[in-house]
N, C-alpha and C positions, 0 to 999 in steps of 0.2 A: 317527518323524521324518521331514520331506519334504526330501530332498537338494537343494539349490540348487547350480546352477553358473553360470558366467557365460554367458549366451546369445549373447553376441556372439564369444567364443571358437573357435566351431565355424563359424562364417559363411564362405562364400567367394563372392568377386566374382562368380562366376556366378549364386550363390542370390539375392545381392541386386538384379543386374540383371534377372533373372527376376520378381522380384517388381515392382521399378519398371514393368517393362513390363506387366504386368498390370493394376495399379491405375492406369497410363496409359489403357490401352483402356477400363476400366469407367467411370472419371470424369476425362475428359480436360480439361485445362485449356481455356476458352475466353474469349473477350473479352464474350462475354453477361454469364457470372457475375462477369468482374471488373467490367462497367460496374454491375449489380446491386448489388454491394456498396461501389461507389464506390473502388476500386483501380486503381491504374495498371498493376501486373504481373498476367497472366492468372493464374487459380485453379484447381486443378485437385487429383485425390487425389496425385498427385504432389508436389505443392507444400505438402500437409498432411502429409506424412511418413507417410501411409497404409501404404506399404510396410513400412516400420518395425513398423508396427503388426499387418499381418500375419504377418511374420516372427515378431512376440512371441507374438503369440496360439497360431500354429502350434506352437510352442517349448513351451508350457506349458499346452496344453489336455488333454493326456492324459498321464497316469502310470500305471505298473503295480507291482504288488507286487513286491520284491524279496526276499530274503534275510532283511533285518534291517531295511528302510526301503522307501518308496516313490521310486521312479525316474522321472525324467521322460523321456517319448519326444521326440526332436527331430524334427519332420515337416516343419521347413522346406525341408532339403535335398532330400530324397526327393520333395517336392510339386514344386519346382523341374525335379525330373528326370522326374515327370510330365507336368507340362506340355511339356517338351521332346520328349517320346515321343509327345504330341499334335500337335506340330509336323512331326513329320519322318513322323508317318503323313499328314499334310495334304501335305506337300510330295512325298511317294513317290506319292501318290496323283495329283498334279497340281491339285490343289486351291485351291492358294496361288495368289492373282491378283496381288501384288506383295509387295515386301521394302522395310523402310526402312532407313536408313543404319545401317552396323552399329555405329558410333560413338555412337548415341543412346542406348545401353546398355552400354557398354562393359565386356567380360567376359562377355556372355551368350552364350547359345546359341542353339538353332533357335527357341526361342519369342519371344525377344527381338529376334531379326531378322525377324520377321514384321510387316506393317501390321496396324494397329488390327483392323480387319474379320476379318482372316484370324487374328489372336489368338484371335478368338471363334469363328472356324470350328475352330481345332484343340480347343478346350474342350469346343464341341459333339460332335467325334469321339469325346473321352472320355467324354463324359456319355451317348451314345448307344452305346457299348462297340464302335464301329467301330474296334478296334483289338486287337492280340495281346497279350493278357493276360500271355502271357509272359516277355514283352520290357520288362516295366514294373518298377520299383526296390519293393525291399520298403520297407511293407508292403504296397504296392499289388499286387504281382504274383499273379495268379489271383484277386483279390478284387475282383471286379466290383461288390458293393455297397458297397465303401470307395470304390471310385473315382467311383462316381456320387454318393456322401456327399458326396466332398471337393471335386468341382466346384460342387455347389450350395453349400457351406459357402464356398466363395473368393468366389463373388457377394455373399452377404451379409454376409462378412466385410469386404469393402471399403466396401459401404454403413456397416456399422457403425461401422467406423473413422473416415469422413469426417463422418458427421453424430453423433457422440458427442462426448464432451469431449477425446479425444486430440489434435487438433489445437493445444489450447489450452494442454497441458502443457509446451510449449516443451521447455526445458532439462532438466526433468527426466521426460521421456515414458518413457525408456528405466530409469529406476531403479524402486524396488521401488513396487509399487501404495499401500502405506502412506506413500511420502514423497512421491508426487507431489503437485503443486501447480498449479492455474491461472496461468499466466504472461500469458494472452491471452484475448480472447473468442472460441472456435472459429467458423471459417469455416462450417460447417456451422449453426450455431446463426443466424449470422447470416442464411444463406440462406432459410432456413425462418421466421423470426422468432421462434425460441424466446427468450423473455428470460432464460433463465439459471437457476441454483438458487435457491432462497430457502427461508425457513423453513418456509413453507406456501403454498399455493394453494385460494382458494376454491373449493370444488367440492360437488356433490349429496352429501349424507349420508342421504339418505332421504325418507320422506314422514311429516307427522303423521297417525295412525291414531287412531281411537277405537274402542274393543272395550266392549261391553255388560257391566257389573258383575254379578256375581252375584244383585245384590239388584235388578237391573233399571235401575243408575245408570251412565249411561257416563263413563268415565274417559279423560284422555289417555294416549297411550304415547311 
């Protein structure tokens, strides 16, 4: 039996602010996108609540076998600390060009206080393993492969969250997947011109081939 927990009960302001800073760097709100979508307010991953998607996915993507059941491994908190470790290393090495206003992501740590471009630099230090693995939080400590995998996964998850149906779930986005419902048309679908779900789309199902019959007569397949 899979043990479910309230994924919001363990969250800290630090974790939330860190993922807000992450998604804001990868898909920032821009006037160009708002103009394309015909919206007055600028739209980005932060406005589409992709930070919540990231936290939900990281806290549900890994399970381990316990004595009598499967147990979820909450990775959002340790991953936020991992990003902070990359930021601290960047600052210590003198690689941080500038910092944003600390109040932009209240409660955040070193990563959330970096400028957008420096957040990418911090992630590069992690991905290239230019960091002391012994100072990383578990389960990343001394685990170079997991560090590289997670940094790559973070980039992908932001894209998945923004261009999937997630932004359209509205008030049901944090509910169980079985009861989520589309309450509005997702912003990523509008941007890419995706028409939305349908009962079926016309697609190529193959070619009409003719094979010779045993008696020398052709028949359709």
